DOBA-937195 format. One record per residue (C-alpha): x, y, z; residue number from 1. Coordinates in Angstrom, 3 decimals, m for minus. Layout:
# residues N
<vogu px="X" py="Y" pz="Z" num="NUM"/>
...
This chain:
# residues 67
<vogu px="67.888" py="m47.638" pz="89.149" num="1"/>
<vogu px="64.360" py="m48.846" pz="88.960" num="2"/>
<vogu px="62.386" py="m48.863" pz="85.609" num="3"/>
<vogu px="59.181" py="m47.408" pz="85.236" num="4"/>
<vogu px="56.460" py="m49.829" pz="83.290" num="5"/>
<vogu px="56.439" py="m47.982" pz="80.020" num="6"/>
<vogu px="60.416" py="m48.222" pz="79.742" num="7"/>
<vogu px="59.801" py="m52.147" pz="81.035" num="8"/>
<vogu px="57.095" py="m52.278" pz="78.170" num="9"/>
<vogu px="59.334" py="m50.555" pz="75.440" num="10"/>
<vogu px="62.489" py="m53.032" pz="76.281" num="11"/>
<vogu px="60.161" py="m56.114" pz="75.720" num="12"/>
<vogu px="58.491" py="m54.654" pz="72.913" num="13"/>
<vogu px="61.983" py="m53.703" pz="71.073" num="14"/>
<vogu px="63.232" py="m57.555" pz="72.121" num="15"/>
<vogu px="59.968" py="m59.166" pz="70.752" num="16"/>
<vogu px="60.352" py="m57.433" pz="67.733" num="17"/>
<vogu px="64.031" py="m58.449" pz="67.558" num="18"/>
<vogu px="63.308" py="m61.884" pz="68.053" num="19"/>
<vogu px="60.170" py="m62.403" pz="65.552" num="20"/>
<vogu px="62.468" py="m60.788" pz="62.699" num="21"/>
<vogu px="65.097" py="m63.271" pz="63.758" num="22"/>
<vogu px="62.772" py="m66.160" pz="63.619" num="23"/>
<vogu px="61.334" py="m64.958" pz="60.130" num="24"/>
<vogu px="65.023" py="m64.859" pz="58.933" num="25"/>
<vogu px="65.873" py="m68.119" pz="60.230" num="26"/>
<vogu px="62.632" py="m70.255" pz="59.345" num="27"/>
<vogu px="63.035" py="m68.974" pz="55.749" num="28"/>
<vogu px="67.214" py="m70.029" pz="55.182" num="29"/>
<vogu px="66.283" py="m73.334" pz="56.951" num="30"/>
<vogu px="67.290" py="m75.332" pz="60.224" num="31"/>
<vogu px="70.419" py="m76.869" pz="58.053" num="32"/>
<vogu px="71.877" py="m73.758" pz="57.200" num="33"/>
<vogu px="71.134" py="m71.995" pz="60.512" num="34"/>
<vogu px="72.831" py="m75.046" pz="62.550" num="35"/>
<vogu px="75.862" py="m75.220" pz="60.327" num="36"/>
<vogu px="76.429" py="m71.415" pz="60.854" num="37"/>
<vogu px="75.687" py="m71.766" pz="64.594" num="38"/>
<vogu px="78.164" py="m74.606" pz="65.049" num="39"/>
<vogu px="80.953" py="m73.039" pz="63.228" num="40"/>
<vogu px="80.770" py="m70.267" pz="65.571" num="41"/>
<vogu px="82.908" py="m69.665" pz="68.651" num="42"/>
<vogu px="80.421" py="m70.113" pz="71.484" num="43"/>
<vogu px="82.209" py="m67.151" pz="73.774" num="44"/>
<vogu px="81.926" py="m64.803" pz="70.847" num="45"/>
<vogu px="78.181" py="m65.493" pz="70.283" num="46"/>
<vogu px="77.188" py="m65.150" pz="73.661" num="47"/>
<vogu px="79.165" py="m62.129" pz="73.904" num="48"/>
<vogu px="77.089" py="m60.709" pz="70.834" num="49"/>
<vogu px="73.821" py="m61.605" pz="72.394" num="50"/>
<vogu px="74.734" py="m59.912" pz="75.401" num="51"/>
<vogu px="76.041" py="m56.568" pz="74.182" num="52"/>
<vogu px="72.934" py="m56.677" pz="71.787" num="53"/>
<vogu px="70.645" py="m57.107" pz="74.813" num="54"/>
<vogu px="72.542" py="m54.093" pz="76.780" num="55"/>
<vogu px="72.226" py="m51.692" pz="73.734" num="56"/>
<vogu px="68.599" py="m52.465" pz="73.816" num="57"/>
<vogu px="68.361" py="m51.522" pz="77.689" num="58"/>
<vogu px="70.662" py="m48.789" pz="77.456" num="59"/>
<vogu px="68.466" py="m47.362" pz="74.434" num="60"/>
<vogu px="65.427" py="m47.603" pz="76.494" num="61"/>
<vogu px="66.934" py="m46.019" pz="79.431" num="62"/>
<vogu px="67.957" py="m42.778" pz="77.096" num="63"/>
<vogu px="64.653" py="m42.627" pz="75.561" num="64"/>
<vogu px="63.015" py="m39.606" pz="77.359" num="65"/>
<vogu px="59.499" py="m39.994" pz="79.021" num="66"/>
<vogu px="56.560" py="m41.601" pz="77.256" num="67"/>
């Protein structure tokens, strides 16, 4: 299934906004707090959560009608 360029742009924009917001949150809490939180997580659960989030953004982009 090929994506139209405008849908790829929308997906990229959604992911970019998400990463910028995550950066802001992480930079305000401090690297030590972020590291200790990530250290306490199970790696498989963390990777699964990231994968599900990206998949949800992708599906949201597909479901959206033509721009």
